[in-house]
N, C-alpha and C positions, 0 to 999 in steps of 0.2 A: 738863203738864196746865194750868197757869195761863195759859200763852200761848194755848192753844186756847180756853180759857174766855174770855179777854179778847177774842179775835177774834170769837167767837160773840156775846158780850155787846155788843161794839161794833156788830156788824152788825144785831142785833135792836133795840138801843137807837136807833141812827141811823135805821133804817127806821121805827120807831114814831114818833120825833120828826118825821121828814119828813112822814109821813102826817098827824099832828096839825097841824103847822104849815102844810101846804099848803092847809088849809081857809081860811086867812087870806090868804096870799100867798107868793111865791117866797122873799123875803128872810126872812120869818118861818119858813118851812119850813127854810131853811138854819140859822138860829140855834137853833131848837128841836132840829134834828137834831144839832148839835154838843153841846148839853146832854144829849140822849139817848145819844149815843155815850159821853160821859164817865161818865154814870150807869150805862150798861150795862157798861162795863169795870169800874167800881168794884164793882158788885153781883156780877158773874160771878167776879171774882178772889176776892172775899170768900167766895162760895159754894164755890169750888174749894179755898181754904185750909181751910175748915171741914171739908170732907169728904175731904181727902187722907189717905192712910194713912201 
């Protein structure tokens, strides 16, 4: 379950970061996307650990 949560978190976080960064430029989009990916993984795995049975 944690791996699936990490994948979904990375996908959503990366997409959101790209969307926000693209308003400035392509390199900013890439950098913000990397931060969003890491943050998405962290939050999703933390959420999965909290609610696993």
